[in-house]
Structure formats: structure tokens, C-alpha cells
LUMKELUM-765766 format. One record per residue (C-alpha): x, y, z; residue in one letter. Coordinates in steps of 0.5 Angstrom, whole numbers, plus 500, padded with zeros to 3 digits. Layout:
px py pz loba
X Y Z a .
...
//
This chain:
px py pz loba
419 453 890 m .
426 450 892 k .
425 454 898 r .
418 452 899 h .
419 445 898 i .
424 445 904 l .
420 449 909 i .
414 444 908 i .
419 438 909 l .
420 437 916 p .
411 436 917 i .
412 431 911 i .
417 428 915 l .
413 428 922 f .
408 423 918 f .
413 419 915 l .
416 418 921 g .
409 414 924 g .
408 419 929 c .
400 418 931 n .
400 422 938 n .
399 430 939 q .
405 431 943 t .
411 436 941 y .
416 433 937 h .
422 439 935 p .
425 434 931 e .
420 434 925 t .
422 442 925 y .
429 440 923 v .
432 439 916 n .
439 437 916 p .
440 439 909 l .
441 446 910 i .
448 448 908 g .
449 442 905 t .
450 446 898 d .
454 451 899 i .
462 450 897 r .
468 454 896 v .
467 461 894 v .
470 467 893 e .
472 471 899 g .
470 477 903 k .
477 481 900 d .
476 478 893 h .
482 475 893 n .
481 469 896 s .
476 463 897 t .
472 461 903 e .
469 455 904 e .
461 455 907 r .
456 451 910 g .
460 445 910 q .
455 440 914 v .
452 433 913 m .
445 430 914 p .
447 426 919 a .
444 421 924 v .
446 419 931 g .
444 423 937 v .
447 430 940 p .
455 429 940 h .
456 422 938 g .
462 419 937 m .
460 417 930 t .
455 420 925 n .
452 416 920 w .
451 419 913 v .
451 419 906 a .
457 419 902 q .
457 423 896 t .
465 424 896 q .
471 420 898 e .
477 421 902 t .
479 424 909 e .
482 430 906 q .
482 437 909 k .
476 442 908 c .
472 434 904 h .
466 434 908 p .
462 427 907 p .
456 430 903 y .
454 436 898 y .
448 437 896 y .
450 439 889 f .
453 432 887 q .
449 428 885 d .
451 420 886 r .
452 417 893 i .
458 413 893 q .
456 409 900 g .
455 410 908 f .
460 413 912 r .
461 412 919 a .
464 419 919 s .
468 424 925 h .
468 429 920 w .
468 436 925 m .
461 439 922 n .
461 445 919 g .
469 445 918 s .
474 446 914 c .
478 440 917 t .
478 433 916 q .
474 427 917 d .
478 422 920 y .
478 414 923 g .
472 412 918 s .
469 407 914 v .
464 406 908 t .
459 401 907 i .
456 401 900 m .
451 395 898 p .
450 394 890 l .
446 389 886 c .
449 385 880 g .
457 386 879 q .
461 387 883 l .
465 394 883 k .
470 397 889 t .
473 403 886 d .
469 408 890 v .
467 412 883 k .
465 406 879 e .
460 404 884 r .
457 410 886 s .
449 410 885 s .
446 416 882 a .
440 418 886 f .
435 424 886 s .
433 429 893 h .
426 427 891 e .
427 420 894 r .
432 423 899 e .
429 423 907 v .
433 426 912 a .
432 428 919 t .
437 428 926 p .
435 420 927 s .
433 417 920 y .
436 418 913 y .
433 415 907 r .
434 415 899 v .
434 410 894 f .
440 408 889 l .
437 409 882 d .
443 405 879 d .
442 398 884 y .
434 400 885 k .
436 399 893 i .
432 403 898 e .
437 405 904 s .
436 407 910 e .
440 409 916 l .
439 410 923 t .
444 411 929 g .
446 412 936 l .
452 415 939 s .
456 409 937 r .
452 405 933 s .
448 404 928 a .
443 400 923 i .
443 401 916 m .
438 398 912 r .
438 396 905 f .
432 393 900 s .
433 390 894 f .
428 391 889 t .
433 390 882 g .
435 382 879 e .
442 380 880 g .
448 378 885 d .
447 383 892 r .
454 385 894 f .
456 389 900 i .
463 393 900 v .
466 396 906 i .
472 401 905 e .
476 404 911 p .
478 411 908 n .
484 411 910 s .
488 416 904 d .
495 414 907 e .
492 407 904 g .
493 404 911 l .
487 401 913 g .
486 394 915 y .
480 389 914 l .
478 382 916 s .
473 378 915 i .
469 373 919 d .
465 368 915 v .
463 364 921 e .
461 370 926 k .
458 374 919 k .
462 380 922 e .
467 384 918 i .
472 388 923 t .
477 393 922 g .
481 400 923 y .
483 405 920 n .
489 409 922 p .
488 417 924 v .
493 422 923 h .
494 430 924 r .
494 436 920 i .
496 443 923 y .
501 442 927 q .
505 435 926 g .
501 435 919 w .
501 428 916 g .
504 424 923 m .
500 419 926 e .
496 420 933 t .
497 414 936 g .
490 410 935 f .
485 409 930 s .
478 409 928 g .
476 402 929 h .
469 398 927 f .
466 392 927 v .
459 390 922 i .
455 385 923 r .
451 382 918 f .
445 377 919 e .
445 374 913 d .
450 368 911 d .
456 370 906 f .
455 366 900 e .
462 369 898 g .
467 374 900 f .
474 377 898 g .
478 383 900 v .
481 387 894 w .
488 392 894 e .
488 397 890 g .
485 394 883 d .
487 387 885 t .
481 382 888 l .
483 377 893 h .
477 372 892 e .
477 368 898 g .
481 373 903 t .
479 374 909 k .
484 379 912 e .
487 385 908 i .
493 390 911 r .
494 397 907 g .
501 399 905 n .
500 406 901 k .
495 403 898 t .
487 403 899 g .
484 396 901 v .
477 394 902 g .
473 387 903 g .
466 385 900 w .
461 379 902 v .
456 377 897 k .
449 375 899 l .
444 370 897 a .
441 373 890 s .
435 373 893 d .
436 377 899 a .
431 382 899 k .
431 386 906 d .
439 386 910 i .
440 389 916 q .
447 391 918 v .
449 393 924 k .
456 397 925 v .
459 400 931 a .
466 404 932 t .
471 405 937 s .
477 409 938 f .
480 404 942 t .
481 397 939 n .
476 392 935 v .
473 389 942 e .
470 396 944 h .
467 397 939 a .
464 389 939 l .
462 392 946 e .
459 399 944 n .
454 395 940 l .
452 390 944 q .
451 395 950 a .
448 401 945 e .
444 396 940 i .
444 389 942 g .
438 385 939 t .
434 391 938 k .
431 393 931 d .
432 398 926 f .
425 401 928 e .
427 400 935 q .
433 404 934 v .
430 409 930 r .
425 411 936 k .
431 411 941 e .
434 416 937 s .
428 420 935 s .
426 421 942 a .
433 422 945 v .
432 428 939 w .
426 431 942 n .
428 431 949 e .
434 435 947 t .
431 439 942 l .
424 440 947 g .
429 444 952 k .
426 450 948 v .
420 450 946 i .
418 456 942 v .
411 459 940 k .
409 464 935 g .
413 466 929 g .
412 463 922 t .
414 455 920 e .
420 458 916 e .
422 461 923 q .
422 454 927 k .
425 450 922 t .
431 455 922 k .
431 455 930 f .
430 448 931 y .
435 446 926 t .
440 451 929 a .
439 448 935 l .
440 441 932 y .
447 444 929 s .
450 446 935 t .
449 439 938 r .
455 435 934 f .
461 438 937 l .
465 436 942 p .
464 429 941 r .
464 423 945 t .
470 420 944 f .
470 414 950 s .
467 407 950 d .
461 406 953 v .
465 403 959 d .
469 409 960 g .
475 407 956 s .
479 412 951 y .
486 413 948 p .
490 418 951 r .
491 425 949 f .
497 426 945 d .
499 419 944 t .
494 415 943 g .
497 409 945 k .
496 407 953 e .
488 406 953 i .
485 410 959 l .
478 410 963 k .
474 415 966 t .
471 414 972 n .
463 414 970 g .
464 420 966 s .
464 422 958 t .
471 423 955 y .
470 429 949 y .
474 431 944 c .
474 435 937 d .
473 442 941 f .
473 448 935 s .
474 453 941 q .
476 459 936 w .
469 458 935 d .
465 455 939 t .
467 459 946 y .
463 465 944 r .
456 462 944 a .
456 454 943 v .
459 452 950 h .
455 458 954 p .
449 456 950 l .
450 449 954 f .
451 453 961 t .
444 454 960 i .
440 448 956 l .
446 443 959 d .
451 444 965 p .
452 437 967 k .
455 435 960 r .
458 442 959 n .
462 440 966 g .
463 434 963 e .
466 437 957 m .
470 442 961 a .
473 436 964 n .
475 433 959 s .
479 438 957 l .
482 439 964 v .
484 431 962 l .
487 433 957 k .
492 438 960 a .
494 433 966 e .
496 428 960 q .
499 433 955 g .
503 437 960 g .
499 444 957 w .
492 447 956 l .
491 445 949 p .
489 451 944 i .
485 447 939 f .
484 440 941 p .
483 436 935 s .
483 429 933 w .
485 427 940 n .
491 431 939 s .
495 439 940 y .
493 443 934 t .
496 450 933 a .
490 451 928 a .
487 457 931 m .
489 463 936 i .
487 465 942 g .
487 461 948 d .
480 460 948 h .
480 453 953 c .
481 459 958 t .
475 462 956 s .
471 456 956 m .
473 454 963 l .
473 460 966 g .
466 461 963 d .
464 455 966 a .
467 456 973 i .
464 463 973 i .
457 460 972 k .
458 454 976 n .
458 449 972 i .
459 442 976 p .
463 436 974 d .
470 438 973 f .
476 441 979 d .
477 448 979 y .
483 448 982 e .
487 443 976 k .
482 447 971 a .
486 454 974 y .
493 451 974 n .
492 448 967 a .
490 455 965 m .
495 459 968 r .
500 456 967 k .
498 457 959 n .
498 465 961 a .
504 465 965 f .
509 460 962 e .
513 460 955 i .
514 454 952 n .
522 452 952 m .
522 446 949 d .
522 448 941 s .
519 441 940 v .
513 441 944 s .
512 448 943 y .
511 446 935 k .
507 441 936 d .
502 446 938 g .
503 446 946 k .
503 453 950 g .
501 460 947 r .
504 462 941 r .
508 468 941 a .
507 469 948 m .
515 471 949 a .
514 477 946 s .
506 479 949 y .
510 479 955 l .
516 483 954 k .
512 488 950 y .
504 487 952 n .
502 487 946 y .
505 482 940 i .
509 486 935 p .
509 485 927 l .
517 483 928 e .
514 477 932 d .
512 472 925 e .
509 466 929 v .
512 461 924 l .
511 456 929 d .
502 455 927 a .
498 454 922 f .
496 461 922 h .
502 465 921 k .
502 472 923 r .
497 475 925 e .
500 479 931 q .
494 485 933 v .
488 479 933 s .
492 475 938 r .
494 481 942 t .
486 482 943 l .
484 476 944 e .
490 474 949 y .
487 480 952 a .
480 477 953 y .
483 471 955 d .
487 474 960 d .
481 477 963 f .
476 471 964 v .
482 468 967 l .
482 474 972 a .
475 473 973 q .
477 466 975 v .
483 468 980 a .
479 473 984 k .
473 468 984 k .
478 462 987 l .
481 468 992 g .
488 468 987 k .
488 476 988 m .
496 476 986 d .
494 473 979 d .
488 477 978 y .
491 484 979 e .
496 482 974 l .
491 479 970 l .
486 484 970 i .
492 489 967 k .
493 485 962 r .
486 485 959 a .
488 492 958 q .
493 490 953 n .
488 491 948 y .
489 499 949 r .
497 497 945 n .
494 495 939 v .
488 500 937 i .
491 507 935 d .
487 512 938 t .
489 517 932 e .
485 513 927 t .
481 509 932 g .
482 502 930 y .
486 496 930 a .
492 497 927 r .
499 493 927 g .
505 495 932 r .
512 495 931 y .
517 493 937 a .
519 500 938 d .
512 502 939 g .
511 505 932 s .
505 504 927 w .
504 500 921 f .
505 505 915 k .
500 505 909 d .
494 503 913 f .
487 502 911 d .
482 500 915 p .
478 496 910 n .
484 492 907 k .
485 485 909 f .
492 484 912 v .
497 479 915 s .
496 482 923 f .
489 481 922 i .
486 474 923 c .
480 472 917 e .
478 480 917 g .
480 487 916 t .
482 492 921 p .
475 494 922 y .
473 487 924 h .
478 487 929 y .
477 494 932 t .
471 491 936 w .
474 485 939 y .
475 488 946 v .
469 484 949 p .
471 485 956 q .
472 492 956 d .
467 496 952 v .
467 501 956 a .
475 502 955 g .
474 501 948 l .
469 507 947 i .
474 511 950 d .
480 509 946 q .
476 510 939 i .
475 517 942 g .
468 517 945 g .
461 515 944 k .
459 519 939 e .
465 516 934 r .
465 509 937 f .
456 510 935 i .
458 513 928 s .
464 508 926 r .
459 502 929 l .
453 506 923 d .
457 506 918 t .
460 499 919 f .
452 496 918 f .
449 501 914 e .
455 501 909 d .
455 493 909 s .
462 492 912 y .
459 487 917 y .
461 479 915 w .
457 475 919 h .
460 469 915 g .
466 469 920 n .
466 468 928 e .
470 475 930 p .
464 479 928 g .
459 476 931 h .
458 479 938 h .
458 487 934 i .
451 488 933 s .
450 487 941 y .
455 492 942 l .
450 499 941 y .
448 496 948 a .
454 498 951 y .
453 505 948 a .
446 506 951 g .
442 505 944 e .
440 498 945 p .
434 499 940 w .
439 499 934 k .
442 492 937 t .
435 490 936 q .
434 493 929 k .
441 490 926 w .
440 482 929 v .
433 482 926 h .
436 483 920 d .
442 478 921 i .
437 474 922 i .
433 475 916 n .
439 476 911 t .
444 471 913 e .
440 465 915 y .
435 461 910 f .
431 454 909 t .
434 452 903 t .
440 448 901 p .
445 454 900 d .
442 457 907 g .
448 458 910 h .
453 465 910 c .
459 462 912 g .
462 455 915 n .
458 453 921 e .
464 451 924 d .
462 446 929 a .
456 449 931 g .
458 457 933 q .
453 459 927 m .
447 457 928 s .
448 457 937 a .
449 465 935 w .
442 464 932 l .
439 460 937 v .
441 465 942 f .
438 472 938 s .
432 468 936 m .
430 467 943 i .
433 474 945 g .
439 475 948 f .
446 473 946 y .
453 471 950 p .
458 478 948 l .
463 476 954 c .
464 469 956 p .
467 469 963 g .
462 474 965 m .
455 471 967 p .
450 475 964 y .
448 476 956 y .
446 482 952 v .
438 483 950 i .
436 483 943 g .
430 483 939 s .
426 475 941 p .
423 473 934 t .
418 468 938 f .
412 471 942 e .
414 465 947 e .
420 461 949 s .
420 457 954 v .
427 453 957 i .
427 447 962 t .
433 447 966 l .
436 441 968 e .
435 444 976 n .
427 443 975 g .
426 450 973 k .
423 454 968 i .
425 460 964 f .
419 463 959 t .
421 469 954 i .
415 472 952 r .
415 478 947 a .
408 480 946 k .
406 482 939 g .
412 479 936 a .
413 480 929 s .
417 481 923 d .
415 489 924 k .
414 489 931 n .
422 488 933 i .
423 494 938 y .
422 492 945 i .
417 498 948 q .
418 496 955 s .
420 489 959 a .
418 485 966 q .
422 481 969 l .
419 476 974 n .
413 481 974 g .
417 487 975 k .
419 493 971 e .
425 491 967 y .
429 497 964 n .
437 494 963 k .
439 492 956 s .
442 485 959 y .
440 479 963 i .
444 475 969 l .
446 468 968 h .
443 466 975 k .
436 470 973 d .
435 465 968 i .
437 459 972 m .
433 460 978 n .
426 461 973 g .
421 465 971 g .
420 470 966 e .
423 475 962 l .
417 479 958 s .
417 484 953 f .
412 488 950 v .
415 489 942 m .
413 494 937 g .
414 497 930 d .
418 503 933 t .
424 504 937 p .
424 506 944 n .
430 511 945 k .
428 511 954 t .
428 503 954 w .
435 500 956 g .
439 507 956 n .
440 509 962 s .
447 508 966 a .
445 502 970 e .
441 499 963 s .
448 498 960 i .
451 491 961 p .
457 491 966 p .
464 492 962 s .
472 490 965 l .
470 490 972 y .
464 486 974 y .
//
């Protein structure tokens, strides 16, 4: 019954939102509560745990600076999202910078809580029971009833600002409590009675590399009221200071409160944020909201979401499938986040203490690149190329300001959170696809430094600058087991690092070739073959190797081992997206390759809940059996994604889990970012219409598509027979139509000829 309720929910919300025209509003299909109920579960290797879902039902706009969300658990600790569906008390409403779907941390946040009756400042004591039956969640609007205080609470917001509306229906004094959520107890708050404003900040600290170090910037906020204050005060720990206007934390939690008129009914609170200073938070508030009321902001937010989601209009399929699709498309639009103010101001990367300004573009941060290079950014190259170019430009600026292209830039700082060098993949893919608004030469120089130079400065290396274990990689053309890669959050994982560096080198080789740097190209394309050094031809699996060339003993491809990142050797054997033809040979030929793939899926070794396997179902196309790709992609869509609060099979990871679903339901997937094509899968909908930024339209039609008819019988591109199991990026961006006839049995002649197989390595 719960699942049926959630499927119907978006339709109900359409009418609750007061929309009375017949225009298609894809926002009504989004259910932000999907994936909010999953918590820590047993890990894949049965000896570990993993977080799942980790998403929040936030309101705002795509890639907003701040997400506005109900808070069911306090702190800015690692792996603690602001909201979990299974928790039954709300502690306030947070201006959050949580990296959606992650296991990182919130930062620079502030929480606002309305109370009725007795003043309570402790986060748990002030919390209120609530019911999901009286909760409404959409991308642009959130509403919940606080049972303990009889307060209807509503949120709506834009990028850097929001409006909260609290309707008091109970008796007693009215309070609004404000808390900067500094786990270090270093928050600051100031009350201006005359202006009816509260301002403050929450200093930001790092995790992963430089754990606990200051980033040099804070999350600043301004909270503006329409009502006069009848009383006010601050607190420090358990001590209240009534009538005091200012408080600065000294390793203790601090906050403030205001008391409003006892007959106040509807309280409207305007909030804005900035990473530079309070003055810019005020400017952001004035520019984005100004004199607008709650309904005006709600309509503006909704319009932005409908425009963004409406870039893909799907027809056919079930209501549940549309909810899956549009919720996934929504989930790809949290990160990277806007980091600059309305005037372009932002704190300098890596130190934060100097305020810089863009030349009119937006500066972005929180790039979860080990995840998002795979499908999130490739999706943006189709749906939002200009914004993707500004994101690429933000990475170039980080490289200029910090000296090295970052690996996993978060909270405007370097980290060594994950492995690989996938800002190179994101930038390279954008260059190959001619994405605008960033300097290709500057980007190339930054990527090249990472690929060719060893960071000899131990301090900055430990800080996260430069590829991990680069000296070993260049010396041996793989990373031997003796190098334990200790200066990283993820230690060891030598085989996975080698495979990912070989792929990154391939992407950089394609950029070098495009820019006419042929000497670099020759070196890099050779290094793209380094994967062969860690895939054992005897066993046909990825395998740890020592510096003398000998292989790791006591080898079991299905055992979780330290030289593999978040998986088994069986999982990582398939990680050669740049040269699948070469991988087939390395494993032992086409027959063995297909047999291994069959066993991988049929015996349930596949793990969709983590990113390294997301491309694997599409590998059949390279072996001339695309009908098996069609079968397994369809199976994953149906068995790994649901429309319930516990409907996520793994962490959302900044939109990657959802980007896979968006691509796969449309009918193709970017198996190798850096190559300008997509491998064809099995379309879910009878029609998907993509409105491109250049004004053209690309349509995917799938005649007869259904849960039964999952196999491609024939295809046409712009009216001409099409027998390839892939489609070029330029064919999509030029507009046109890719049409399929679907059936319930495999057509083993479609897409299996030599010229039908996707290109590999030398594109």
C-alpha cells in the first residue's frame, strides 16, 4: 500500500499546488522522499556496512547554493544527512549544504525552528513529532505539521535564499530559535532588533585530507522577519542570556531566539546565505527575493524546475515509470552547487580567505567526481552544455588558484577522498564534445600537470594535490602492492588506481590529439594500455601485482581485497571503458568474455549499488550481443529502483545513481566519457523528446515498448536504417529522430556486425 500512495503523491501535489492550466508539469512526477528511508545496512562483502540513499527532500532550484530542508537529525558529522524518513521528530528547518546522496558532511549550515509555549533551545528537547500523512514534498515546496506545537510549517526557496512560513494554531508564546550548526562550537550570531534581522556564520572545516582544518571560509546567513520582536536572547551550551544580542561560540554550541507577539498567526521568515560574508548574504536576499512573498517565490522555483525537467518529455510508460524517471532527473540537479554570490563573489579555492569575483559566470563547488564523471556530467553535455562549461571553468579556476587540478574538490578545498583523476575525465569529455565557456588550453595544462608531474612537496601532497602514487605508476606502468598509498583517505587499492589512471590517460590523449599535441598523445595513448599490467591473462581477472612482476597469491576474484576499491576483482575486471576490444583479448577472447559476463549477471555478482559497475551491462554491445545489454539494463531498472522511501539500492552519490537511470530509461548510456558516443540499451518509453540548448530537438521513439517488449527489432536514424549499437553525440546535438521497433524476443542480427560495435581506444 505504501508504494501505491507514493506513486499517486505527485499527481495529488499537482492539484495542491494550485495549477489550473493544462501545461505539462514534470515537477508533479517528482517524489523527493524516494531514497530518504534507507540507512546503514550490511555491506556487499558481509563484513562491512554501507550507507544507502542518503538523499534529502530539499526545496530550492537546480544546483542551488543552499538546499532548504526539514531536519530530523542534528550535527554536521560525516554520513549524517539532515533528514531521514524513518525518524519521527523534526528539530527545525535547515539551510543545508549537504552533498546529496553522499557519505560526506553538511557544512556552513543554520537551522530555524518555530516553537509555541515554552522556550527550548536544546536540539532534541525542542523537536516536534510529525506525521508523514501531513507532509508534502516537491522540488519547489515542502509542508509539514509540527504536532507538538500545532504549527503548519512551509518552505520554498531559490538558489541562495528562501522563505519559511509558519502558521501558529496553538496557544502560548511564539518563539523562533536559530542555531548555527557548528560541531566545533564556533558559530556566531547577532540580533538586530531595529532591523528585525538575525545574522551570523558557521565556520567550515575539512574532512578526508586535513581532517578538522579550517577551510578559510564560513557559511554566512541573514534571517529577516516582518514582525517586531517582543523579546530576544542568545544561549551558550545550556546557559540562556535573555536580552543579549550577540554570541560567539568557544567550543560550545551557541544560538539565539526571538519572541513574537502571542497573537501572531502567520509568520513569514526570509533567509539568505553566502560563503563570502553577511553583506553578500543581504545582497543575495535582496536580489533573489526582495519584496516577493511566499507564493511568488514558490511559483518562481516551480517554474525553474518545470523548465529544467521539461528538457526531456516522456510519453508512454506507466505513472510509476514516469515518477522514477523525473525523480531521477531531479536528483541529478543538486551538485555541483553554486558557490558564488549574485555578483560573482566567492572565496578563493584552497585557502578561502581572499574574496574573488567571476567575470559574470557562476562558480561551482562540491564535485563528487569519482561518481559524477560517469553519467552526471555527460548528461549535462546534452541537456545543459552551457552550465556544464561553467562547471568546467570552475575546475580550471581551482587549478589556477591551488596549483594542481583537484581530484575530488569539496567544501572549496582539495581532498584525496577517492581514487583516479576524474576531473580530467569531466574536462576531457567536455572538450571532446565542444562544450563552451571555458579555456581548453588552460584546462589541458592543468590536466597535463596531474598526468606527468609528481608532487615532490610532502605538505601539499598530503593536502591532496596531485595524483596519489604517481611515482610508482610512472616507474612500473602500474601501482605495485608495495606502494600502500598511505597519504590518502582510500589507502592501497593499487589495481583500481592503475585501471582508473589508464582510463584518465586515454581521455587526456584524446584532448591532446584534438589540440594538436601529438607528442603527448603518443605517450598518453600508450599509457592508456597500462590496464594490461594488472589484468592477469591466465585467470582473466584484475589482480594485485608486486614490483617484481609476480602476481598476488591466494587469489579469489570474488573476495573483497585491499588492492580493489569498493568491490572485488570480478567487479573491477570490467573497468577498461577506453579499450573494451583489448580487454576482450586480455581476458581470453570473445567467448570467455561473454561467458564471464553471463556468469556475472546470472549468478548475481553484479552490484548496482556502487558506481564501478554502472557501465558493465552495456559491455555486451562490444562483443556483438547487444540484446543481452537490452535484457540486463531493463532488469536493473525494474529491480534496483523503486518509488518508495526505501527505493534506493545504494548511495545517490551526487546524482550518479539517478543519472544512470535517466540515460537508461531514455535508451542509451555514456560507457566511456571522453569518447563522443553513447551505447544503446533498451528504451523504457514509447517516446522521449529532448529539447536541446541550441534550439533543436532530438526524439527517441520506441514503438511497442513495454515491460514485455524490451528487445530492439530494428532501428532508424532520421528515417534511414540504423544497425549500430551506439549513437554519436553529434547526431543527438544536430537534432533528429532515433526510432526503434521493440519486441519480446531478441533480434540477434541487429547491432552485431563488425561496423555496429562501438569504437574502442583509437577513436
